PyMOL CGO cylinders between C-alpha atoms (Angstrom):
from pymol import cmd
from pymol.cgo import CYLINDER

trace = [
    CYLINDER, 131.64, 123.83, 89.93, 130.29, 120.26, 90.12, 0.3, 1, 1, 1, 1, 1, 1,
    CYLINDER, 130.29, 120.26, 90.12, 126.86, 119.53, 91.57, 0.3, 1, 1, 1, 1, 1, 1,
    CYLINDER, 126.86, 119.53, 91.57, 126.80, 117.99, 95.02, 0.3, 1, 1, 1, 1, 1, 1,
    CYLINDER, 126.80, 117.99, 95.02, 124.53, 115.04, 95.81, 0.3, 1, 1, 1, 1, 1, 1,
    CYLINDER, 124.53, 115.04, 95.81, 122.52, 112.65, 93.71, 0.3, 1, 1, 1, 1, 1, 1,
    CYLINDER, 122.52, 112.65, 93.71, 120.65, 113.74, 90.59, 0.3, 1, 1, 1, 1, 1, 1,
    CYLINDER, 120.65, 113.74, 90.59, 117.18, 115.11, 91.27, 0.3, 1, 1, 1, 1, 1, 1,
    CYLINDER, 117.18, 115.11, 91.27, 115.90, 116.15, 87.85, 0.3, 1, 1, 1, 1, 1, 1,
    CYLINDER, 115.90, 116.15, 87.85, 113.95, 113.48, 86.02, 0.3, 1, 1, 1, 1, 1, 1,
    CYLINDER, 113.95, 113.48, 86.02, 116.07, 111.75, 83.43, 0.3, 1, 1, 1, 1, 1, 1,
    CYLINDER, 116.07, 111.75, 83.43, 114.58, 109.06, 81.17, 0.3, 1, 1, 1, 1, 1, 1,
    CYLINDER, 114.58, 109.06, 81.17, 117.87, 107.17, 80.94, 0.3, 1, 1, 1, 1, 1, 1,
    CYLINDER, 117.87, 107.17, 80.94, 118.06, 106.93, 84.76, 0.3, 1, 1, 1, 1, 1, 1,
    CYLINDER, 118.06, 106.93, 84.76, 114.41, 105.94, 84.94, 0.3, 1, 1, 1, 1, 1, 1,
    CYLINDER, 114.41, 105.94, 84.94, 114.99, 103.17, 82.39, 0.3, 1, 1, 1, 1, 1, 1,
    CYLINDER, 114.99, 103.17, 82.39, 118.06, 101.97, 84.28, 0.3, 1, 1, 1, 1, 1, 1,
    CYLINDER, 118.06, 101.97, 84.28, 116.10, 101.81, 87.56, 0.3, 1, 1, 1, 1, 1, 1,
    CYLINDER, 116.10, 101.81, 87.56, 113.24, 99.88, 85.95, 0.3, 1, 1, 1, 1, 1, 1,
    CYLINDER, 113.24, 99.88, 85.95, 115.66, 97.46, 84.32, 0.3, 1, 1, 1, 1, 1, 1,
    CYLINDER, 115.66, 97.46, 84.32, 117.31, 96.76, 87.69, 0.3, 1, 1, 1, 1, 1, 1,
    CYLINDER, 117.31, 96.76, 87.69, 113.89, 96.26, 89.30, 0.3, 1, 1, 1, 1, 1, 1,
    CYLINDER, 113.89, 96.26, 89.30, 112.82, 93.81, 86.61, 0.3, 1, 1, 1, 1, 1, 1,
    CYLINDER, 112.82, 93.81, 86.61, 116.02, 91.84, 87.31, 0.3, 1, 1, 1, 1, 1, 1,
    CYLINDER, 116.02, 91.84, 87.31, 114.83, 91.24, 90.87, 0.3, 1, 1, 1, 1, 1, 1,
    CYLINDER, 114.83, 91.24, 90.87, 116.46, 94.12, 92.77, 0.3, 1, 1, 1, 1, 1, 1,
    CYLINDER, 116.46, 94.12, 92.77, 114.65, 96.13, 95.41, 0.3, 1, 1, 1, 1, 1, 1,
    CYLINDER, 114.65, 96.13, 95.41, 114.38, 99.89, 95.07, 0.3, 1, 1, 1, 1, 1, 1,
    CYLINDER, 114.38, 99.89, 95.07, 116.28, 100.39, 98.30, 0.3, 1, 1, 1, 1, 1, 1,
    CYLINDER, 116.28, 100.39, 98.30, 119.16, 98.20, 97.12, 0.3, 1, 1, 1, 1, 1, 1,
    CYLINDER, 119.16, 98.20, 97.12, 119.25, 99.96, 93.76, 0.3, 1, 1, 1, 1, 1, 1,
    CYLINDER, 119.25, 99.96, 93.76, 119.41, 103.54, 95.01, 0.3, 1, 1, 1, 1, 1, 1,
    CYLINDER, 119.41, 103.54, 95.01, 121.71, 102.82, 97.95, 0.3, 1, 1, 1, 1, 1, 1,
    CYLINDER, 121.71, 102.82, 97.95, 124.27, 100.97, 95.85, 0.3, 1, 1, 1, 1, 1, 1,
    CYLINDER, 124.27, 100.97, 95.85, 124.42, 103.40, 92.93, 0.3, 1, 1, 1, 1, 1, 1,
    CYLINDER, 124.42, 103.40, 92.93, 125.59, 106.95, 93.58, 0.3, 1, 1, 1, 1, 1, 1,
    CYLINDER, 125.59, 106.95, 93.58, 124.57, 108.01, 90.08, 0.3, 1, 1, 1, 1, 1, 1,
    CYLINDER, 124.57, 108.01, 90.08, 120.90, 107.25, 90.83, 0.3, 1, 1, 1, 1, 1, 1,
    CYLINDER, 120.90, 107.25, 90.83, 118.50, 109.53, 92.68, 0.3, 1, 1, 1, 1, 1, 1,
    CYLINDER, 118.50, 109.53, 92.68, 117.71, 109.25, 96.38, 0.3, 1, 1, 1, 1, 1, 1,
    CYLINDER, 117.71, 109.25, 96.38, 114.76, 106.99, 97.24, 0.3, 1, 1, 1, 1, 1, 1,
    CYLINDER, 114.76, 106.99, 97.24, 112.56, 110.01, 98.07, 0.3, 1, 1, 1, 1, 1, 1,
    CYLINDER, 112.56, 110.01, 98.07, 113.30, 111.42, 94.63, 0.3, 1, 1, 1, 1, 1, 1,
    CYLINDER, 113.30, 111.42, 94.63, 112.43, 108.08, 93.07, 0.3, 1, 1, 1, 1, 1, 1,
    CYLINDER, 112.43, 108.08, 93.07, 109.01, 108.07, 94.75, 0.3, 1, 1, 1, 1, 1, 1,
    CYLINDER, 109.01, 108.07, 94.75, 108.44, 111.71, 93.76, 0.3, 1, 1, 1, 1, 1, 1,
    CYLINDER, 108.44, 111.71, 93.76, 109.18, 110.76, 90.17, 0.3, 1, 1, 1, 1, 1, 1,
    CYLINDER, 109.18, 110.76, 90.17, 106.54, 108.02, 90.41, 0.3, 1, 1, 1, 1, 1, 1,
    CYLINDER, 106.54, 108.02, 90.41, 103.99, 110.63, 91.52, 0.3, 1, 1, 1, 1, 1, 1,
    CYLINDER, 103.99, 110.63, 91.52, 104.97, 113.24, 88.96, 0.3, 1, 1, 1, 1, 1, 1,
    CYLINDER, 104.97, 113.24, 88.96, 105.61, 111.16, 85.81, 0.3, 1, 1, 1, 1, 1, 1,
    CYLINDER, 105.61, 111.16, 85.81, 102.75, 108.78, 84.87, 0.3, 1, 1, 1, 1, 1, 1,
    CYLINDER, 102.75, 108.78, 84.87, 104.75, 107.16, 82.06, 0.3, 1, 1, 1, 1, 1, 1,
    CYLINDER, 104.75, 107.16, 82.06, 107.57, 106.36, 84.50, 0.3, 1, 1, 1, 1, 1, 1,
    CYLINDER, 107.57, 106.36, 84.50, 105.02, 104.97, 86.99, 0.3, 1, 1, 1, 1, 1, 1,
    CYLINDER, 105.02, 104.97, 86.99, 103.61, 102.71, 84.26, 0.3, 1, 1, 1, 1, 1, 1,
    CYLINDER, 103.61, 102.71, 84.26, 107.10, 101.51, 83.31, 0.3, 1, 1, 1, 1, 1, 1,
    CYLINDER, 107.10, 101.51, 83.31, 107.85, 100.90, 87.01, 0.3, 1, 1, 1, 1, 1, 1,
    CYLINDER, 107.85, 100.90, 87.01, 104.65, 98.86, 87.45, 0.3, 1, 1, 1, 1, 1, 1,
    CYLINDER, 104.65, 98.86, 87.45, 105.64, 96.67, 84.50, 0.3, 1, 1, 1, 1, 1, 1,
    CYLINDER, 105.64, 96.67, 84.50, 109.11, 96.21, 85.99, 0.3, 1, 1, 1, 1, 1, 1,
    CYLINDER, 109.11, 96.21, 85.99, 107.57, 95.13, 89.32, 0.3, 1, 1, 1, 1, 1, 1,
    CYLINDER, 107.57, 95.13, 89.32, 105.48, 92.51, 87.50, 0.3, 1, 1, 1, 1, 1, 1,
    CYLINDER, 105.48, 92.51, 87.50, 108.61, 91.28, 85.76, 0.3, 1, 1, 1, 1, 1, 1,
    CYLINDER, 108.61, 91.28, 85.76, 110.36, 91.12, 89.13, 0.3, 1, 1, 1, 1, 1, 1,
    CYLINDER, 110.36, 91.12, 89.13, 107.66, 88.65, 90.23, 0.3, 1, 1, 1, 1, 1, 1,
    CYLINDER, 107.66, 88.65, 90.23, 108.74, 86.33, 87.43, 0.3, 1, 1, 1, 1, 1, 1,
    CYLINDER, 108.74, 86.33, 87.43, 112.34, 86.66, 88.59, 0.3, 1, 1, 1, 1, 1, 1,
    CYLINDER, 112.34, 86.66, 88.59, 111.30, 85.76, 92.15, 0.3, 1, 1, 1, 1, 1, 1,
    CYLINDER, 111.30, 85.76, 92.15, 109.53, 82.62, 90.92, 0.3, 1, 1, 1, 1, 1, 1,
    CYLINDER, 109.53, 82.62, 90.92, 112.71, 81.56, 89.12, 0.3, 1, 1, 1, 1, 1, 1,
    CYLINDER, 112.71, 81.56, 89.12, 114.67, 82.16, 92.34, 0.3, 1, 1, 1, 1, 1, 1,
    CYLINDER, 114.67, 82.16, 92.34, 112.21, 80.02, 94.30, 0.3, 1, 1, 1, 1, 1, 1,
    CYLINDER, 112.21, 80.02, 94.30, 112.80, 77.09, 91.95, 0.3, 1, 1, 1, 1, 1, 1,
    CYLINDER, 112.80, 77.09, 91.95, 116.57, 77.46, 92.30, 0.3, 1, 1, 1, 1, 1, 1,
    CYLINDER, 116.57, 77.46, 92.30, 116.38, 77.69, 96.09, 0.3, 1, 1, 1, 1, 1, 1,
    CYLINDER, 116.38, 77.69, 96.09, 114.16, 74.62, 96.30, 0.3, 1, 1, 1, 1, 1, 1,
    CYLINDER, 114.16, 74.62, 96.30, 116.36, 72.62, 93.90, 0.3, 1, 1, 1, 1, 1, 1,
    CYLINDER, 116.36, 72.62, 93.90, 119.55, 73.47, 95.79, 0.3, 1, 1, 1, 1, 1, 1,
    CYLINDER, 119.55, 73.47, 95.79, 118.12, 73.01, 99.28, 0.3, 1, 1, 1, 1, 1, 1,
    CYLINDER, 118.12, 73.01, 99.28, 119.61, 70.48, 101.67, 0.3, 1, 1, 1, 1, 1, 1,
    CYLINDER, 119.61, 70.48, 101.67, 118.08, 69.06, 104.86, 0.3, 1, 1, 1, 1, 1, 1,
    CYLINDER, 118.08, 69.06, 104.86, 120.53, 71.15, 106.88, 0.3, 1, 1, 1, 1, 1, 1,
    CYLINDER, 120.53, 71.15, 106.88, 119.17, 74.42, 105.45, 0.3, 1, 1, 1, 1, 1, 1,
    CYLINDER, 119.17, 74.42, 105.45, 115.55, 73.36, 104.84, 0.3, 1, 1, 1, 1, 1, 1,
    CYLINDER, 115.55, 73.36, 104.84, 114.04, 75.78, 107.37, 0.3, 1, 1, 1, 1, 1, 1,
    CYLINDER, 114.04, 75.78, 107.37, 116.04, 78.76, 106.11, 0.3, 1, 1, 1, 1, 1, 1,
    CYLINDER, 116.04, 78.76, 106.11, 115.26, 77.93, 102.50, 0.3, 1, 1, 1, 1, 1, 1,
    CYLINDER, 115.26, 77.93, 102.50, 111.57, 77.48, 103.31, 0.3, 1, 1, 1, 1, 1, 1,
    CYLINDER, 111.57, 77.48, 103.31, 111.58, 81.01, 104.72, 0.3, 1, 1, 1, 1, 1, 1,
    CYLINDER, 111.58, 81.01, 104.72, 113.37, 82.32, 101.62, 0.3, 1, 1, 1, 1, 1, 1,
    CYLINDER, 113.37, 82.32, 101.62, 110.86, 80.62, 99.31, 0.3, 1, 1, 1, 1, 1, 1,
    CYLINDER, 110.86, 80.62, 99.31, 107.83, 81.71, 101.37, 0.3, 1, 1, 1, 1, 1, 1,
    CYLINDER, 107.83, 81.71, 101.37, 109.03, 85.32, 101.40, 0.3, 1, 1, 1, 1, 1, 1,
    CYLINDER, 109.03, 85.32, 101.40, 109.47, 85.32, 97.64, 0.3, 1, 1, 1, 1, 1, 1,
    CYLINDER, 109.47, 85.32, 97.64, 106.12, 83.61, 97.19, 0.3, 1, 1, 1, 1, 1, 1,
    CYLINDER, 106.12, 83.61, 97.19, 104.41, 86.30, 99.26, 0.3, 1, 1, 1, 1, 1, 1,
    CYLINDER, 104.41, 86.30, 99.26, 106.20, 89.08, 97.35, 0.3, 1, 1, 1, 1, 1, 1,
    CYLINDER, 106.20, 89.08, 97.35, 105.33, 87.56, 93.95, 0.3, 1, 1, 1, 1, 1, 1,
    CYLINDER, 105.33, 87.56, 93.95, 101.67, 87.36, 95.01, 0.3, 1, 1, 1, 1, 1, 1,
    CYLINDER, 101.67, 87.36, 95.01, 101.72, 91.11, 95.75, 0.3, 1, 1, 1, 1, 1, 1,
    CYLINDER, 101.72, 91.11, 95.75, 103.73, 92.13, 92.68, 0.3, 1, 1, 1, 1, 1, 1,
    CYLINDER, 103.73, 92.13, 92.68, 101.62, 90.08, 90.24, 0.3, 1, 1, 1, 1, 1, 1,
    CYLINDER, 101.62, 90.08, 90.24, 98.41, 89.14, 92.10, 0.3, 1, 1, 1, 1, 1, 1,
    CYLINDER, 98.41, 89.14, 92.10, 96.42, 87.96, 89.07, 0.3, 1, 1, 1, 1, 1, 1,
    CYLINDER, 96.42, 87.96, 89.07, 98.96, 85.26, 88.37, 0.3, 1, 1, 1, 1, 1, 1,
    CYLINDER, 98.96, 85.26, 88.37, 100.49, 84.44, 91.77, 0.3, 1, 1, 1, 1, 1, 1,
    CYLINDER, 100.49, 84.44, 91.77, 97.95, 85.76, 94.29, 0.3, 1, 1, 1, 1, 1, 1,
    CYLINDER, 97.95, 85.76, 94.29, 95.43, 83.78, 96.26, 0.3, 1, 1, 1, 1, 1, 1,
    CYLINDER, 95.43, 83.78, 96.26, 92.18, 83.35, 94.41, 0.3, 1, 1, 1, 1, 1, 1,
    CYLINDER, 92.18, 83.35, 94.41, 88.92, 83.74, 96.22, 0.3, 1, 1, 1, 1, 1, 1,
    CYLINDER, 88.92, 83.74, 96.22, 85.82, 82.29, 94.65, 0.3, 1, 1, 1, 1, 1, 1,
    CYLINDER, 85.82, 82.29, 94.65, 82.38, 82.95, 96.02, 0.3, 1, 1, 1, 1, 1, 1,
    CYLINDER, 82.38, 82.95, 96.02, 80.16, 80.07, 95.06, 0.3, 1, 1, 1, 1, 1, 1,
    CYLINDER, 80.16, 80.07, 95.06, 77.10, 78.29, 96.31, 0.3, 1, 1, 1, 1, 1, 1,
    CYLINDER, 77.10, 78.29, 96.31, 76.07, 74.68, 96.08, 0.3, 1, 1, 1, 1, 1, 1,
    CYLINDER, 76.07, 74.68, 96.08, 72.79, 72.81, 95.59, 0.3, 1, 1, 1, 1, 1, 1,
    CYLINDER, 72.79, 72.81, 95.59, 71.91, 72.92, 99.30, 0.3, 1, 1, 1, 1, 1, 1,
    CYLINDER, 71.91, 72.92, 99.30, 72.92, 76.55, 99.81, 0.3, 1, 1, 1, 1, 1, 1,
    CYLINDER, 72.92, 76.55, 99.81, 72.82, 78.46, 96.54, 0.3, 1, 1, 1, 1, 1, 1,
    CYLINDER, 72.82, 78.46, 96.54, 73.89, 82.04, 96.40, 0.3, 1, 1, 1, 1, 1, 1,
    CYLINDER, 73.89, 82.04, 96.40, 71.04, 84.47, 96.15, 0.3, 1, 1, 1, 1, 1, 1,
    CYLINDER, 71.04, 84.47, 96.15, 70.81, 88.16, 95.51, 0.3, 1, 1, 1, 1, 1, 1,
    CYLINDER, 70.81, 88.16, 95.51, 68.72, 89.87, 98.12, 0.3, 1, 1, 1, 1, 1, 1,
    CYLINDER, 68.72, 89.87, 98.12, 67.40, 93.38, 98.02, 0.3, 1, 1, 1, 1, 1, 1,
    CYLINDER, 67.40, 93.38, 98.02, 68.41, 95.54, 100.94, 0.3, 1, 1, 1, 1, 1, 1,
    CYLINDER, 68.41, 95.54, 100.94, 65.98, 98.31, 101.78, 0.3, 1, 1, 1, 1, 1, 1,
    CYLINDER, 65.98, 98.31, 101.78, 67.28, 101.38, 103.47, 0.3, 1, 1, 1, 1, 1, 1,
    CYLINDER, 67.28, 101.38, 103.47, 65.07, 103.03, 105.99, 0.3, 1, 1, 1, 1, 1, 1,
    CYLINDER, 65.07, 103.03, 105.99, 65.66, 106.70, 106.63, 0.3, 1, 1, 1, 1, 1, 1,
    CYLINDER, 65.66, 106.70, 106.63, 64.35, 108.05, 109.87, 0.3, 1, 1, 1, 1, 1, 1,
    CYLINDER, 64.35, 108.05, 109.87, 63.86, 111.78, 110.12, 0.3, 1, 1, 1, 1, 1, 1,
    CYLINDER, 63.86, 111.78, 110.12, 64.70, 113.17, 113.45, 0.3, 1, 1, 1, 1, 1, 1,
]
cmd.load_cgo(trace, "trace")
């Protein structure tokens, strides 16, 4: 008798397929909903918790997806017309935000804490006072 439902046991080939699809720019939801041979999204997240090597591979795929999103942004901007400028701006901004979360060291906002001659940064010692009651 054939099994009913999506596969639930971890399978390295399925895990590799999922990560490959992610690195090509696909969302997890799109991947698992459009492929009946892949596990349910809850199973996918359980696999991330239970299999550290899969989680590492997934994290690399997410970083690669950021690169894919940047390529998409360039295409959207190059193909934009005045008629669709607002829609395309939203598409680019959404991808820009996602890329900054997927690969923050490269595409995230950088915050620098710096002083200047008039107001240099200084390290101050904070003393804690403990009051016995």
